[in-house]
Each structure stands twice: as structure tokens, then as C-alpha cells.
C-alpha positions as a Markdown table, in Angstrom:
| # | Residue | x | y | z |
|---|---|---|---|---|
| 1 | Unk | 21.1 | -69.7 | 14.9 |
| 2 | Unk | 23.4 | -67.0 | 16.4 |
| 3 | Unk | 25.9 | -65.3 | 14.2 |
| 4 | Unk | 28.9 | -63.4 | 15.7 |
| 5 | Unk | 29.5 | -60.2 | 13.8 |
| 6 | Unk | 33.0 | -58.8 | 13.7 |
| 7 | Unk | 33.4 | -55.8 | 16.0 |
| 8 | Unk | 34.1 | -53.4 | 13.1 |
| 9 | Unk | 30.8 | -54.4 | 11.3 |
| 10 | Unk | 28.9 | -53.9 | 14.5 |
| 11 | Unk | 30.3 | -50.5 | 15.0 |
| 12 | Unk | 29.5 | -49.6 | 11.4 |
| 13 | Unk | 25.9 | -50.8 | 11.9 |
| 14 | Unk | 25.5 | -48.7 | 15.1 |
| 15 | Unk | 26.9 | -45.6 | 13.4 |
| 16 | Unk | 24.5 | -46.1 | 10.4 |
| 17 | Unk | 21.5 | -46.4 | 12.8 |
| 18 | Unk | 22.6 | -43.2 | 14.6 |
| 19 | Unk | 23.0 | -41.3 | 11.3 |
| 20 | Unk | 19.5 | -42.4 | 10.1 |
| 21 | Unk | 18.0 | -41.3 | 13.4 |
| 22 | Unk | 19.6 | -37.9 | 13.1 |
| 23 | Unk | 18.3 | -37.4 | 9.5 |
| 24 | Unk | 14.8 | -38.4 | 10.6 |
| 25 | Unk | 14.9 | -36.0 | 13.6 |
| 26 | Unk | 16.0 | -33.1 | 11.2 |
| 27 | Unk | 13.2 | -33.9 | 8.8 |
| 28 | Unk | 10.6 | -33.7 | 11.5 |
| 29 | Unk | 12.0 | -30.7 | 13.4 |
| 30 | Unk | 9.7 | -27.7 | 13.3 |
| 31 | Unk | 11.5 | -24.6 | 11.9 |
| 32 | Unk | 9.2 | -22.2 | 13.7 |
| 33 | Unk | 11.5 | -21.8 | 16.7 |
| 34 | Unk | 14.7 | -21.2 | 14.8 |
| 35 | Unk | 16.9 | -18.4 | 15.9 |
| 36 | Unk | 19.6 | -16.6 | 13.9 |
| 37 | Unk | 22.4 | -18.5 | 15.6 |
| 38 | Unk | 21.0 | -22.0 | 15.9 |
| 39 | Unk | 21.8 | -23.4 | 12.5 |
| 40 | Unk | 18.2 | -23.5 | 11.4 |
| 41 | Unk | 18.1 | -19.9 | 10.4 |
| 42 | Unk | 17.7 | -18.9 | 6.7 |
| 43 | Unk | 20.7 | -16.6 | 6.0 |
| 44 | Unk | 18.7 | -14.5 | 3.7 |
| 45 | Unk | 16.6 | -13.3 | 6.7 |
| 46 | Unk | 17.8 | -10.4 | 8.8 |
| 47 | Unk | 19.5 | -11.1 | 12.1 |
| 48 | Unk | 18.3 | -7.9 | 13.7 |
| 49 | Unk | 14.7 | -7.1 | 14.8 |
| 50 | Unk | 12.3 | -5.4 | 12.5 |
| 51 | Unk | 12.2 | -1.7 | 12.7 |
| 52 | Unk | 9.9 | -0.3 | 15.3 |
| 53 | Unk | 10.9 | -2.7 | 18.0 |
| 54 | Unk | 11.0 | -1.2 | 21.5 |
| 55 | Unk | 14.1 | 1.0 | 21.9 |
| 56 | Unk | 15.2 | 1.1 | 18.3 |
| 57 | Unk | 15.4 | 4.4 | 16.4 |
| 58 | Unk | 12.0 | 4.0 | 14.8 |
| 59 | Unk | 10.3 | 3.4 | 18.1 |
| 60 | Unk | 12.0 | 6.4 | 19.7 |
| 61 | Unk | 11.1 | 8.7 | 16.8 |
| 62 | Unk | 7.5 | 7.4 | 16.4 |
| 63 | Unk | 6.6 | 5.7 | 19.7 |
| 64 | Unk | 3.3 | 4.3 | 18.6 |
| 65 | Unk | 1.5 | 4.1 | 15.2 |
| 66 | Unk | -1.9 | 3.8 | 16.9 |
| 67 | Unk | -1.2 | 7.0 | 18.8 |
| 68 | Unk | -0.7 | 9.1 | 15.7 |
| 69 | Unk | -3.9 | 10.9 | 14.8 |
| 70 | Unk | -2.5 | 11.9 | 11.4 |
| 71 | Unk | -1.6 | 8.3 | 10.6 |
| 72 | Unk | -5.0 | 7.1 | 11.6 |
| 73 | Unk | -6.8 | 9.7 | 9.6 |
| 74 | Unk | -4.6 | 9.0 | 6.6 |
| 75 | Unk | -5.4 | 5.3 | 6.9 |
| 76 | Unk | -9.1 | 6.1 | 7.1 |
| 77 | Unk | -9.0 | 8.3 | 4.0 |
| 78 | Unk | -7.2 | 5.5 | 2.1 |
| 79 | Unk | -9.9 | 3.1 | 3.2 |
| 80 | Unk | -12.6 | 5.4 | 1.9 |
| 81 | Unk | -10.9 | 5.7 | -1.4 |
| 82 | Unk | -10.8 | 1.9 | -1.6 |
| 83 | Unk | -14.5 | 1.5 | -0.8 |
| 84 | Unk | -15.3 | 4.1 | -3.5 |
| 85 | Unk | -13.2 | 2.2 | -6.0 |
| 86 | Unk | -15.3 | -1.0 | -5.5 |
| 87 | Unk | -18.6 | 0.9 | -5.5 |
| 88 | Unk | -19.3 | 1.0 | -1.8 |
| 89 | Unk | -19.3 | 4.8 | -1.5 |
| 90 | Unk | -17.0 | 7.2 | 0.1 |
| 91 | Unk | -18.1 | 6.8 | 3.7 |
| 92 | Unk | -16.0 | 5.4 | 6.5 |
| 93 | Unk | -15.0 | 1.8 | 5.8 |
| 94 | Unk | -18.0 | 0.1 | 7.2 |
| 95 | Unk | -16.8 | -3.2 | 5.7 |
| 96 | Unk | -14.1 | -3.2 | 8.3 |
| 97 | Unk | -14.9 | -5.2 | 11.4 |
| 98 | Unk | -12.6 | -5.4 | 14.4 |
| 99 | Unk | -9.7 | -3.9 | 12.5 |
| 100 | Unk | -10.3 | -6.2 | 9.5 |
| 101 | Unk | -11.9 | -5.7 | 6.2 |
| 102 | Unk | -13.9 | -8.4 | 4.4 |
| 103 | Unk | -14.0 | -9.5 | 0.8 |
| 104 | Unk | -11.7 | -10.9 | -1.9 |
| 105 | Unk | -11.6 | -7.4 | -3.5 |
| 106 | Unk | -9.8 | -6.1 | -0.3 |
| 107 | Unk | -7.3 | -9.0 | -0.4 |
| 108 | Unk | -6.4 | -8.4 | -4.0 |
| 109 | Unk | -6.2 | -4.7 | -3.4 |
| 110 | Unk | -3.7 | -5.2 | -0.6 |
| 111 | Unk | -1.6 | -7.4 | -2.8 |
| 112 | Unk | -1.8 | -5.0 | -5.8 |
| 113 | Unk | -0.9 | -2.1 | -3.6 |
| 114 | Unk | 2.2 | -3.8 | -2.2 |
| 115 | Unk | 3.0 | -5.2 | -5.7 |
| 116 | Unk | 3.0 | -1.7 | -7.2 |
| 117 | Unk | 6.2 | -1.1 | -5.2 |
| 118 | Unk | 8.1 | -4.0 | -6.9 |
| 119 | Unk | 11.8 | -3.0 | -7.3 |
| 120 | Unk | 11.6 | -0.1 | -4.8 |
| 121 | Unk | 14.8 | -0.3 | -2.6 |
| 122 | Unk | 14.9 | -1.9 | 0.8 |
| 123 | Unk | 15.5 | 0.7 | 3.5 |
| 124 | Unk | 15.4 | -0.2 | 7.2 |
| 125 | Unk | 12.8 | 1.9 | 8.9 |
| 126 | Unk | 11.4 | 3.1 | 5.6 |
| 127 | Unk | 7.8 | 3.1 | 4.4 |
| 128 | Unk | 5.0 | 5.5 | 5.0 |
| 129 | Unk | 1.3 | 5.1 | 4.6 |
| 130 | Unk | 1.4 | 6.8 | 1.2 |
| 131 | Unk | 4.6 | 5.3 | -0.2 |
| 132 | Unk | 8.4 | 4.9 | 0.3 |
| 133 | Unk | 10.1 | 7.0 | 2.8 |
| 134 | Unk | 13.5 | 7.6 | 4.3 |
| 135 | Unk | 15.0 | 4.9 | 6.4 |
| 136 | Unk | 16.8 | 5.3 | 9.7 |
| 137 | Unk | 20.1 | 4.3 | 11.3 |
| 138 | Unk | 22.4 | 2.9 | 8.6 |
| 139 | Unk | 19.7 | 3.6 | 6.0 |
| 140 | Unk | 19.3 | 7.2 | 6.8 |
| 141 | Unk | 18.9 | 9.1 | 3.6 |
| 142 | Unk | 17.8 | 6.0 | 1.6 |
| 143 | Unk | 14.2 | 6.1 | 0.3 |
| 144 | Unk | 12.4 | 2.8 | 0.3 |
| 145 | Unk | 10.5 | 0.2 | 2.4 |
| 146 | Unk | 11.5 | -2.3 | 5.0 |
| 147 | Unk | 9.5 | -5.5 | 5.5 |
| 148 | Unk | 6.9 | -4.1 | 8.0 |
| 149 | Unk | 6.8 | -0.7 | 6.3 |
| 150 | Unk | 5.6 | -2.5 | 3.2 |
| 151 | Unk | 2.9 | -4.5 | 4.9 |
| 152 | Unk | 1.6 | -1.5 | 6.8 |
| 153 | Unk | 1.5 | 0.5 | 3.5 |
| 154 | Unk | -0.4 | -2.4 | 1.8 |
| 155 | Unk | -3.1 | -2.7 | 4.5 |
| 156 | Unk | -3.5 | 1.1 | 4.9 |
| 157 | Unk | -4.9 | 1.0 | 1.4 |
| 158 | Unk | -8.0 | -0.8 | 2.6 |
| 159 | Unk | -8.3 | 1.3 | 5.7 |
| 160 | Unk | -6.8 | -1.3 | 8.1 |
| 161 | Unk | -4.3 | 0.3 | 10.5 |
| 162 | Unk | -1.5 | -2.1 | 11.6 |
| 163 | Unk | 1.5 | -1.3 | 13.7 |
| 164 | Unk | 5.0 | -0.5 | 12.3 |
| 165 | Unk | 7.0 | -3.2 | 14.1 |
| 166 | Unk | 6.5 | -6.7 | 12.7 |
| 167 | Unk | 6.3 | -8.2 | 16.2 |
| 168 | Unk | 3.3 | -6.0 | 16.9 |
| 169 | Unk | 1.8 | -7.0 | 13.6 |
| 170 | Unk | 2.2 | -10.6 | 14.6 |
| 171 | Unk | 0.2 | -10.0 | 17.8 |
| 172 | Unk | -2.5 | -7.8 | 16.2 |
| 173 | Unk | -4.2 | -10.0 | 13.6 |
| 174 | Unk | -6.0 | -13.4 | 13.7 |
| 175 | Unk | -3.6 | -16.3 | 14.1 |
| 176 | Unk | -3.7 | -18.7 | 11.2 |
| 177 | Unk | -2.2 | -22.2 | 11.1 |
| 178 | Unk | 0.2 | -22.7 | 8.2 |
| 179 | Unk | -2.0 | -25.4 | 6.8 |
| 180 | Unk | -4.9 | -22.9 | 6.6 |
| 181 | Unk | -3.0 | -20.1 | 4.9 |
| 182 | Unk | -4.7 | -18.1 | 2.3 |
| 183 | Unk | -3.6 | -15.4 | -0.2 |
| 184 | Unk | -3.1 | -12.1 | 1.6 |
| 185 | Unk | -2.1 | -13.6 | 5.0 |
| 186 | Unk | 1.1 | -12.4 | 6.6 |
| 187 | Unk | 4.1 | -14.7 | 7.1 |
| 188 | Unk | 6.4 | -13.9 | 10.0 |
| 189 | Unk | 9.9 | -14.9 | 10.9 |
| 190 | Unk | 11.9 | -15.0 | 14.2 |
| 191 | Unk | 10.7 | -15.2 | 17.8 |
| 192 | Unk | 7.3 | -13.5 | 18.1 |
| 193 | Unk | 7.5 | -12.4 | 14.5 |
| 194 | Unk | 10.3 | -10.0 | 15.4 |
| 195 | Unk | 12.6 | -10.4 | 12.5 |
| 196 | Unk | 10.6 | -10.3 | 9.2 |
| 197 | Unk | 7.2 | -10.2 | 7.6 |
| 198 | Unk | 6.0 | -11.0 | 4.1 |
| 199 | Unk | 2.6 | -11.2 | 2.3 |
| 200 | Unk | 1.6 | -14.8 | 1.2 |
| 201 | Unk | 0.6 | -15.0 | -2.4 |
| 202 | Unk | -0.2 | -18.7 | -2.6 |
| 203 | Unk | 1.6 | -21.2 | -4.8 |
| 204 | Unk | 4.6 | -21.2 | -2.5 |
| 205 | Unk | 5.4 | -17.5 | -3.2 |
| 206 | Unk | 5.4 | -14.4 | -1.0 |
| 207 | Unk | 5.8 | -10.7 | -1.6 |
| 208 | Unk | 8.3 | -8.9 | 0.6 |
| 209 | Unk | 10.7 | -6.0 | 1.1 |
| 210 | Unk | 13.8 | -8.1 | 1.2 |
| 211 | Unk | 17.0 | -7.0 | 2.9 |
| 212 | Unk | 19.1 | -9.6 | 1.1 |
| 213 | Unk | 17.6 | -8.8 | -2.3 |
| 214 | Unk | 17.8 | -5.1 | -1.5 |
| 215 | Unk | 14.3 | -4.4 | -2.9 |
| 216 | Unk | 10.6 | -5.2 | -2.9 |
| 217 | Unk | 10.3 | -8.6 | -4.6 |
| 218 | Unk | 8.5 | -11.9 | -5.0 |
| 219 | Unk | 10.3 | -14.8 | -3.3 |
| 220 | Unk | 9.7 | -18.5 | -2.7 |
| 221 | Unk | 8.2 | -19.0 | 0.8 |
| 222 | Unk | 11.0 | -19.8 | 3.2 |
| 223 | Unk | 10.4 | -22.2 | 6.2 |
| 224 | Unk | 13.6 | -21.7 | 8.1 |
| 225 | Unk | 13.0 | -19.4 | 11.0 |
| 226 | Unk | 9.3 | -19.1 | 10.3 |
| 227 | Unk | 7.1 | -18.1 | 13.3 |
| 228 | Unk | 4.5 | -20.7 | 14.4 |
| 229 | Unk | 1.5 | -19.1 | 12.7 |
| 230 | Unk | 0.5 | -16.6 | 10.0 |
| 231 | Unk | -1.7 | -13.6 | 10.6 |
| 232 | Unk | -4.9 | -12.6 | 8.8 |
| 233 | Unk | -6.2 | -9.0 | 8.5 |
| 234 | Unk | -8.4 | -9.5 | 5.4 |
| 235 | Unk | -11.3 | -11.9 | 5.7 |
| 236 | Unk | -12.8 | -13.5 | 2.6 |
């Protein structure tokens, strides 16, 4: 039997179908490619690149972390201290392989080292291997950490040198699918990890130097604007 529907009812049915299709598409859309202006961006994330990006004041002042002999020696010394603290002696960090260090002790040490800075102010460009430092540009004179400064500080404690710019950190470690994330992995945001980086704690939480919070803090993991993969420097 054929039933003729009034035109208004037919239009309503078509509009309902279109609305449902839009909701389903939104629910399945991957947040990884979100950009600051595309509507999928978490407004708590910065809209400017992480410090150390090519051409910014940090990059001009300190062109390459890897090229700094003092920075590398400082990182090595911190790694020796870490190995001594877990009973592996004070020699060079032989536990490190390919720029990574193995063992749950290293992972927890990285997290504790970053966590020891809870409440320290956010300062763009701030963060040295031994603690908070003066920021640059609009944060000149302000002592603290920015996102990548905090992660670099944390991993220096186990003798693992990582670059200052979050985009370079994103390219330096072992890529990890979000479904395989472990405690101590780094979460990135923005194209190529260029906007932000945080340390994954597990349980839906991450440790970060947050510009919106204005300090080093623990936050719920955000998915909006997340880069496609995490990065692992500490192997369990």
C-alpha cells in the first residue's frame, strides 16, 4: 500500500535524516588533524607554535639543543646521577639505547622530575635542563617552564637529550598509536606536534606546563587538536 505523506512531513523527515548524518560524522571524525581555526581546536591549547620553532626567538637565541656541548654534558651528568640513584653506578648511562633509556624506574623518575615542578609558572620559552628559567618574547623576565621546556627538563633527568621545540620532539622519539599509550609517553597537539606537548600519566590524565592554567599542572587528556601519534623515549 502506498501512503502519500504531506510535503511538510517529508521535508521534516529529510531534515532529520540530514541532522543524524551530521552527528554521526562528527562522532567519527578524527581530532588529530584539527587546526586552531577549524572549529575542532581545544581553546585551552595555544594557537602559536611551541617555542624553539624555526625562526622564533628561542630558535634564534639557541639554534640547536643538540649542538650545545654544555647542554649535552649537563644531560649526561644528570643521567649519571639517575643511574647512581637506582644502583647502577655513576658511569655514563649505559641503559640508554638509541637515545632512550629502559626500565620502569626511568619512566617514574621522568614523571616525578616533571611533577616536582607542579605550580611553577608557565613562561613561553622557559625551562632549562636544571629547572625553571626566564622566558622570551612576551614572557621575558618571567621564570618558569613552557610545555616543551618541561618535557626536556624531565627527560634530561635520565640522561635522554630531546630537542627544545615540541615539533622536533615529535619527530625524535618512537611513534606510538594512541591505543598503545603507556605512562610516560608524550602527547602532542597541532600539526606535526607543533603547538603543545604533555606527559601521559595514564587514567585519562596528563602532566603539562599549561598556558591556559598559567602553571605546571595535571589535566584531563584532551583529544581536540591531538596529533596522530604519541612519542616514547622511555622503554619499559
